[in-house]
N, C-alpha and C positions, 0 to 999 in steps of 0.2 A: 754241656749247654743245651743239647737236644732234650735230655731228661728235665733239665730245669725249665725249659720252654713249655714241655708237656705238662709239668706240674702247675705252672702259672696258667696254662690254657684250661686245665681241668678245674682249677680254683675259680677261674673267671666263669666258666659254664655253670659250676655249682651255685655261684652267687647270683647268676642270671636266672637259674631255675628256681633258686629260692624266692627271688624278687617276684618271679612270675607266679609262683604258688600263692604267695601273700596277695598279689594283685588279684588273681583269679578268685582267691578266697573271699576278698572284699565284694567282688562282683556277684558272688553267688548269694550274697545276702542283700536282697533288694529286688528291683524290677528293672529289666531292660527289655529290649524288643529288636526284631528284625523284620523283614518283609513278610514272614509267615505268621508270627504271634508274639504275644508277650512272653517273656521268660522270667519266671517268678522264682526267686531263690535258686537259680540255675536250672529250673524245670519248665518245660512247655506244658501248657494245659489248655484243653477246650473250656472256655468260660461261659457259663450260663448264669446270667445276672437278672436281678429283678429290683424294681424301684419300690421301696418302702420309705415314705417320708415320716421322720420321727414326730413332728408336731401335728401330723394328721392322725395319730393314734395316741395312746397313753403309755407311760413307762411299764405299767402293768401288762400291757399287751404285747410289748416288744419281744420278749423271749419266745412266746407262742408263735407269733408272726414269723420270726426268723426260723424257728424250727420247722414250721409248715413249709416255708420256702425251701429249706434244706431237704426235707422229705420229697419235695417236688422235684429234686434233681438239681437245684441251683447250688452254686458255689460261691457267688458274689451278691452282696446287696449294695444298691446304689441309692444315694440320697442327695438332694440339694442341700445347701446351707443357706438359711433364711436370715438375711441381714436385718429385716425390719422387726423380727422378733427379738433378735439378740441385742440390737441397739436401737430400741424404739425412740429414745431420746439421745441426742448427740452426747457421747461420752459416758452414757449410763448403760450398763450391760446386763443382760439376763441370760443365764445358762442353767436355770433351775427347772425342775419337774419335767414336762414334756419338751422343754427346749434345752435339755441336757445333751447336747451334741456328743460329748466325750463319753458319757454313759451308754449312748446308743451305739457308737462305734465299738466300744469295749464289749458290749453284749453280742455284737456280731462276731467279734473275735473269739469270745468265750464258747461260742457255738461251732467253731472250727471253720468259719467262713471268711472270705475277703470282703473288702469294702472299696467303693469308689465314691469320693466326695466331689460334688459339683459346686464350686464356690461361686460361679458367676462374676460378681455378686448380683448381677441382673440374671434372674432365673426364669421368668415368665411363669410357668407351672400353674396357670390359672390361680395364681396366689396374688393377693392384694398388693397392688403397685409393682407387681413382678418381683417382689422381694426388696425392693428399695425403700428405705425408711422415708417417711414424709418430710422430715426436716431437711433433707437434701434439696427439696424444692426451694427452700428459703435461703440457700446459699447464694450469695450475690454472683451473678454472671455464670451461672453453672448451665452447662449443656450435657445432659445424661449421654453416656456411651458415645463419646466423641473425644477427639485429641483436645480436651479442654482441661486446662490446669486445675480448676477447682474439683471437677469430677475425678480425675485421676489421682489427686491427692487423697481424697476420702476413700476411694476404691482401694488404693494401695495399702492405706492404713488398715482397713478392715480385713482384707485378704491376708496381709502380713500377721495380723493378730490371730486369725483362725489357724494359719500354718504354724505359728509359734505354739499355739495351745496344743495342736496335734503333736508337735515335736516334744513338748514338755511331757506329755503322757506317753511317749514313745510308741506312737500309733501308726507311723509309716512302716511299710514292709522293710525298708532299708534299716529300721530300728528294731525289727522283729514284730512289728505290729500288723494289723490286718489290712491297712489302707495300701492298695496296689495301684490306683490311679487318682488323678485330680483333674478337675475341668476349670478352665478360665473362660469367662464370657459364656454366651448361649445363643445359638442360632443367629449370629450377627450378620450373616450374609443376606438375611431377609430384609434388613434395614440399611445396610452398608452404603448403598448408592445414594441415599437421602443425605449422607454427610460428605459425600465427594471425597476429596483428598484427605480430609480430616478423618474419615471412616478408615481409609487405608493405613494411614499412620497410627491410628488408635489400635487396629488389630496387631500391628507389629509391636507396638509398646506393650499391649496387655500380654501377649505371648512371651515376650522377652522378660518383662517384669516377673511373670510366673516362674519361668526357668531360673531366673536369678535367686529364687528362694531356696533352692538346693534341698528338695524334699527327698531325693533319692528314688522317686518314682515318676513314671512318665506323666506329662500333661496333655490333655486333649482339648480340641475346640470342636464342638458338634456343628455340622453343616457349614464348615469354613474352609473353602477350597484353598485360601491363601494363608492357612495356618503357618506361622513362621518356624523357621529353624527345626528343632527337634519336637515341637509340638505336633501331635497326630491329629489330622483332620478325620472326623468320623461322620457317620450317617445317622439320620433321623427319619422315621417314616414307616410305612406299612410293608413296603416291598423293596428293601434295600438291596436285595439280591439282583434286582433288575434296574434299580434307579441310581445306585451309588456309582459314581464315575471313577472311584478308587482313591487310594491315598496319593498325595501330592508329591511323594518321593518313593522310589522302589524299596527303600529300607524300612518303611513304615507298614505296620500291619493293618488289616481291614477290620475295624471295630464298628459295631452297631450300637449306639448309646440309647436309642429310643426305638423300640418296636411297639407300636401302640397297640395295646390288647383290646381297646374299644375306642371310645371317644368320650371326652368330658362333656358334660351336659350344662346347659344354662336354663334358667327358668323360662318355661315356655316350650322347651324341647320335648319331642317324643323320646321313647327309650332309645339308647344307642347300643348297637350289637356289633361284635365281630366274632364270627364263628371260630371254634377251636380248630377246625380243619383249615381254614384260611391262615390262621396264625402259624399252625404247624408247617404248612406249605412254605410260607415265607422264611421260616427258620431253616428248614431242610434246603431250601434253595441257597440261602446265604452261606451255609457250611460247604455245600457242594461247589461253590464259587470262591473258595479260599478264605472265607470268613472264619474267625477264630474266637470271637466274643460276640454275644448278643445280649441286650438287656431289654427286658419286658417293662414298658411304660404304660400302665403301672402293674406290678405284680399284686400289690395291695394299695388301693386308692385311699380308703379311709374317710375321714370327716374333716370338712372345713370348719372347725370350731370357732365360736365367737364371731368376728368380723374378718376372718382371714381370706374369704374367698374374693377373687377378683370380680370385676363388674358382671353382674348377673349370673355368675356361676353358682350352681347349686351347692347346698351344704353336703350333700353326698358327692364323693368324688370317685370316678372310675369304678363304680360298683360292679361293672361287668368284668373286672379283672380276675385272674385265677383265684384270689382270695377276695371275697367280697367286702363291702364296707365294714361288716362286723368281724371280719376275720375268718369266716367260714369258707371252706373249699367249694368253689363254683365248679360243678362237674357238668359236662365232661372236660371243660377247658384245663383244669388243674391236672387231672389224671392223664389227659391226652398228651399234654406237653411233658409230663413226667416220663411217660413211655417214650417219647421222642428223644429226651435227654439220655435215656438209657440206650436207645438204639445208637445215637451219635457216639456215646461213649464206647460202644462196641467197635466203632470205626476209628477211634482216636489214633492209633499207631499209624494207620495208613493216611489219615488227614494231616497229621502233623510232620510226618517224615516221608510220605510218599510223593510221587510225581503225578500231577494232574493231567488228565487226558479227557477228551470229548469225543463222542461218537454219536452220529446222527443215525437213529433207528428207523425213523419215518419222518413224514413231513412235520408232525407235531411232537414226536418222542425223541428225546436225547438221553444219552447216557453219559454221566460225568463220573469218572472213577479215578482212584488214587492207588498206585502201586509203588511199593518200596523194592527196588531192584535187589535181587539176591535173597529175598524173603518170601514168605506166604502172605505177608500183609497186603491186603487188597480190600477195598471198600468202593461200593458203586451206589449211584443214585440215578434211578430210572424216572424221568420226569415226562409226564403227559401234559403238554401245555395247552391241549384243547379244552376249552371250558365247558363244552357241551357233551361230548362223546368219549366213551371208554375206548381203549384199544388194547389189542393183544400184540406184542412184539417179541422178537427173538434176540436174546443177548448171550453171547458165547455159547450158542447151541442149545439154549434152554428158553422156552416160552414163558412170558410173564403177562398177567392181566393187569392193566392200569386202569382205575376209575378216572373219569374226566377230572382235569385240573388236580393232578395228585403226583406225589413223589414216592416211589418205594425205595427203602433203604436196604441195601444187601451188604452187611459187614464183612462178608467173605467173598463178594462178587458172584455169589451163587444163590444164597438163601434170602428171601424176603422176610425180614423180621418186623417191618413197620411200613405202614402206608398212611400218608397224611390225611387221606379222605376216609379211611376206614377206622372208625372209633371203636375200640374194644374196651376202653376204660368205662366206669359206670357213669350215669347221669345222676342228678338230683334236682329237686325243686325247693324253693325257700318257703318256709311257713311263718306266718305271724299269728301267734296265739295270744289271745287275751289273758292277762295275769289273773290267776284265781284270787290273788290277794286284793284285787280291785274289782271284783265281780259286781259289787254295787256301784252306784254312781259316785263319782268324785264330788267332794263338796267344795265348791268354789266361792271365793270372795273377790270383790273388785275395788279398784281405786281409779277413778278417771282423773286425767290431767285437766287443769284449768286452761282453757284456751286463751291465750294471751290476745289482747286486742289493740293495746296502744303502748307498745314498747318504745322506749327512748330512741328517737331518730338519730342514726349515727351515719347515714349515708343517703345521698341523693337517690341512688339507684339500688336495686337489690344486689347484695354482695355475692361474689362467686362462691360456690358451695364448698369446693375442695378446700380453698383458702380459709374459709369461714370455720369449717369443722376440724381441719388439720389432722384428720384421721383419728380423732378422739372419740367420735360419735358418728352414727349415720344421720342424725337429725339436726335441723335448725328451723326455727320459727322466723317468719317475715311478716311484719305488719305495716300497714299504711291506713290513712283515714281519707274519706272523701265527704264533702258536704254537698248534699243533693237537694236542689230546689224542687218544690212540688211540681213546678211547670216542666221539669226535666223528665218526669215519669209519665207514662201513657196512662190516659184515662180508662182505657179498656183493661179489665182484669185478666183477660187471656194472653196479654202481651207483657212479658217481663224483660228487663235488661239480661245481657249475657256477660259473664265474666270469662275472659279469655286470658289464658297465661301461656305463653311460649317458653319452654324450658329446654335446656340442654341436657337435662337428665338429673336423676333417674326416675324419681317418682314423686307424686305430690298429692296431698290432701288439702282441700280448700274449705274455708269457713267465711261466712258473712254474719257479722254481729254476733259471732259465737255459735251460729248454727251450721251444721255440716252441709256442704253444697255437693261435693262430689270428689272423686279421685281420678288420676290418670298416671300412666307411666310409659317409659320407653322400652326398649329391648336391647339385647346384647349387640345386635346388628345396627339398630337405629336408636341411639340413646336419647335423642331429642324427641320431644313430643309437644302437643298442644292440649291443655286442659280447657274445655269450653262446657259451661253449665249455666242454665237459667238461674237467676237470682232474684231474691225479693229485697229491694231497697226501700228504705223509708225516707220521708223528708227530713232533712237535717243531717247530722253526722252519722256516718256509716263506717264500720270497721271491717277491714279486708285482712284476713289472716291466711297465711299459707304455711303449711309444714312441708318443707323440702326434705327429701331423704336420698341417701346414696345406697347403692347395693355393691359396694366394693369399689376400689380404685382401679384404673386401667392397668393391664399387665403386659401390653405389648405395643409394637409400632415405634416409629421414630418420633423424637421431640416429645416424649411423655410428659415433660415439665411444662408443656404448653397445652395440656388438656384442661377443659373447664366443664362445670356443670352448675345446675340451678337455674332459677328464673332469669330470663333476659328481656322479656316484653310483657308487660300487663296492661290490659285496657278493659273498659266496660264499653259494650256494644249495646245499641238499641235505645239510647237516651233520645229525647226530642231534640236536644241540642247537638246530637251526633255522637261519634265515638269519643271516649274520654280516654286519653293515654296516661296511665298511672306509672309508667317505667321510670319517670323522673320526679315523682310525687313526693320523695322524702320516705326513707324506710328505716324501721327499727328492726333489731335482730336479737335472737336469743339462741345460743348454742347449746344443744342437748335439751332433753326433756328434764323436767323437774324430778321425776322418779329416777332417772339415770343419776343425776346429781346426788340425790338422797340415797342411792343404792337400795331401792325398795325390793330388788331381787335377792337381797341378803336377809337373814334373820334380824339383824340389828337395824338395817335400814328400813325394813317393813314396819318397825314400830313408830317410825316417824310420820306416818300418814294414817289416815282412817280408812279402814276397809269395810265394805258393806256386802251383804249377801246378794248373790247373782240370782235374779228371778226372770229375767228376760234378756234379750240382746242388748249388750252394752253399747254405749256410744263410742265414736271413734276416739282414738288415742287413750286406751284404757289398759290398765294392768290387772291381770288376774292371778290368783294364787290358790294353791291347793296343797294338801299333803298326801303322801302315799307310802306304803311299805314296799321294800324291795321285792320284786317278783321271786317266786319260787325257783329253786334250782340254781344252775350255774350258767345257763344259756345267756347270750346277749340280750340286752333290753332296748326297747325303742318306745317312742310315743307316736301315736297317729293323731294327727291334728285336724280331724273332721270337724266341720262347722266354723273353723277360723279362716282368716283371709291373708294377712301378711303381718310379719313382725319377727320376734326373736324369743327364744326360750332359754330359761336359766334353771339349773338343777343345783340345789344347795349352794347357790351363789355363783356357780360356774356356767357360762354361756355354752350351749351346745350348737348355736348357729341360728341362721335365719331361716324362716319358713315363708312360703308364698303359695297359698293354696288356691287363691282365685286368679292366678296367672295359668290359664288352662292351655294344654298342649293341643296340637291338632287332632289328638285321638279323643279329646273331650274330657281329659283328666288332668289333675295337677301333675306337674313334672316329678314332684316328690311329695309324698303323704307321711311317711314314717321317718322319724328322726332318732339317730343313735344316742342312747344315754349309756355312756361307759359304766361298767359295773363298779369301777373304782370311784365314781362320783357318788355312790349311794351308800347310806347307812342301812342297817337291818330294817329299821322302822322310822316312821315320821320324817320322810323326805320332803323338802320344800320345792315345789315346782312354781316358778312365776313366769308369766307370758305377758309380753308387751304386744298389744294388738293395735294396729293403725286405724282399722276401720270398724264399722258396726259388725259384731259378730257374737256368738255364743260358745262357751267352752263345754257345754253340757255333754257333747258327743266325743269328746277327747278319750282316747284309751291308752292304757299302759299295756305293752305287749312283751312277750318273749319271742326270740327269733331262733329258728332251727333249720337245718337242712336234713331232717330225719327221713324224708321221702327219697329213697334211692331206687335207681332203675338201671337196667342193662337192656341193650338191643344189639344182638349179633346175628350173623348169617352163617351158614355151613361153609361159606368160602372166605370168611374172615381169617386173617392170620391169628395165630395165638397171641396172647398178651405177652408183651416183651418181658414181663416179669416171670413168666413161666416157661421161657425157652430153655429147655434142657435137652441136649442132644442124646438121644437113645438110639443106638443102631442106625446112625445118620438119618434120623427122622426127628421132627420136632413134635411136641405135644399137641393134641387137637384143640381147636378154638373152644372157648367156654365163656359162659356169662359169669363174671366175677363181680361179687357185691361185698362191701365192707362198710360197716356202720361207723359213724364218727364217735369220738370220745368213749370208745369201749362199750357202747350201747349194743343191744342185741336185737336181732330181727324178730319181731313179735307178731307180724301179720304179713301175708302174701296178698297184696291188693289187686294184683293183675298178673296173669301168667298166660301166655299163648304161644304154642309152637306150631307154626304154619306160615300164614302170611299176615300178621297183625300190622297195624298201622299206627300213626300217631307219634306223640312225643311223652316224655316223662311227665306224669300228672294227667295225661290226655290220651292214653292208649285205647285202641278198639280192636275187637276181634275181626279177622277178615273172612274170607270165603272158606278158608281151610284151617282147621284148628284141632289139635289133639285134645280129647276130652280129659286126659289125665295130666294136662300141663301144670295145673296148680298143685296137684298132689305131688308130682315129681319135685317141684320147686320146694314145697314145704319139707319134703323128706330131706332134702339137701341143705336146707337153709334155717328153718325155724329154730330159735333158741340159740343160734350161733352169732357171733360178732362178724364173721365173714364166711363166705362160702363160694364154691365154683359149681356151676351147673354145666355139664359137658354138652356140646352140640352134637348128641348122639341120637340118630334116628331110632335106633332100637330101643332106647330108654323111653322115648315118648310114644312110639308107634308099635313097638313089639315087632311082630312078623307081618303086620299089615299096614300098609301106607296108603291112606284114601286118596291122596293126591301126589303120586309118585313122580310126576313131571314138573312139580313146583319146587323151586329153590326155597329151602326152609329158613325161616327167621325165628328167633326166640326173643320175645319181649317179656320183661319181668319188672314188676314194681312192688317193692316191699316197704314196710314201715319199721323204723327203729325206734327203740324205747329202752329205758332202764327197767321197765316192768316186764312181767312174764309173757310168753307167746300165746297167741290165739290160733288154735287149730281149725281147719274147715271140717264141715261135718262128715266128709268121707275120709278123714284121717283120725283114726282112733288112737 
């Protein structure tokens, strides 16, 4: 009996073991998590993610953008899913061309990277209507983003459709695909209180609805402290290492879904910047405080093509990201973050399996370190939180110098391999070069819209602009008529009546009897405005015509379905009989311009109208067209809109977005002057460019440009740590710091434009020699770099000064600026 019992027991244990193996085998395929990190296919990873939005670039750009992100040390690409481009009309779907979500996710996977999809379906993202399709507004009794039956019905239909599409293509990690995370809703905490109890119940419904879709990967809610059940609450912001209150459950990891690499811009804004040093500090801080995933929002911002930008948002999006609008590496941000990722990966074992500790080294300096008991795995982060002064501290018997507001990373708890404030990667500057193919002036023709004067009256008051246009166009005409008696007008010629239009936004051009009167506009902060201009009225019938225009639909805030735009009050002031209120005068309306309806921006549509030669400034509401050949080379292409004011641009029938040159920033310049023309939009020759201009303007100064970052620089000191890429231990010592330069796109260094070893000052493109300078600086750099794709110039006093140092008490800096090109190098006179 005993033997029999043992046999039964062993059989039972084998069965249990087999069941366990099968179960664990299933668990290893897919994504789980605990309080430390995500666990992907059974493995922990430090995750460095970057946002790249598929409709903000072109399918032809996707592979290179993703490859550059991977070379920058990323292993995850994050994207929103944009409801209003996929379902612009209810029940009609579009997943073609730049909207091919499946192709984009597959391209990520093909490049050996993971993906995060943020379904929202409200996404904000400075995207038109926050990603919600306009037709949702017309669903009876709907309240967006609330425990509202109509909204939840349509939201669940769309989310389920996208999830099923992902499952059909086996794109989730649980199916062997690249998608490791999904997001439902977006920063709902910022508006939740406005919906009271309906907001609380909506969050619970949205999270549980998502979990019920059984994706096999975790769901997240960003900035949502009450994320339900297994949904992970995550952080958005610039300094989540200091602002995040933590996951709402100890078994959830700390994930950072948006680390803002700059700030989006709206028309009228000055440039937006965030330094590479500050970004790096925030990331090092995050990982030193138990973070395991950071996502850069944006890593590549791209372009808001066509009418996809939200209210007043520029066509260029997050241009200050590590990859700029054109997909070019913005240095030093791209390189400094790449070095950071390398440094953090050197700490991976300690970070993911070690025990965290904190030690105060001084009033402003702390050490955060991770050690795995029984091993040599140890990593430390020495943080100087003083924003003004550097400090030298002692950690484990060794002294360390820390610049102000910086973190040094020690992957062995001994050796500094990276400091967030000390940039050893190269710098660059962007150049816009006029295309040689269009050295002569472009030949322009124009077609002016007929200004409507007496449209059929269909409303007592001016109609609301969002409802009128239904997101099909930016434009709508408003007309009314007034009968003015001669006695209503002043006898004095220097006194004219005034047309006053109070509008809820966004911009307007006014005409009286077909003559241009003036224009006005609101702003992203205050969309309402008042147009007031002196007008000349004649006795008898006068025609008042207004062209109302939108600059995108709102993308944020509570109760978005109740936002309005367009003229709300119209009056004539200064008549002898007093103010004449035209608000209830009876108004006619026309949606869209006749040129839009005829599609004059296409080759076929352009034949429907008569074009004339441009010989002076055109009148308001005029279309201009020209033809040009694709610029030489393979560099990105742009058009500079000098001389124009406000409108839209089409290339071979495709809109590249809105321009607004006469909305001047506080710096006295347009917020955006150059506009991206994707290479894939161009033919080798005879490309059609069509421009819609709302005001009086001339296209004569418009230029076709190529874009490059072929001016590269380096600035290092003798106390810089070596570049993380060159850390090789030799006899327990690391290699010396060096100025490292590498040309883009396999170009070669053809000229040394600046070189100084001493105390140079300035920035890339604007260096200056200081009081101390080695006379052979340029010669040394040329010897190391000319004709090469990349080079290292050691920070070696002997190399630059020989045996004589004219300023021995000065800390030496080396500043270098070179030019890259596919042509041969130019040597200085003293280098034979």
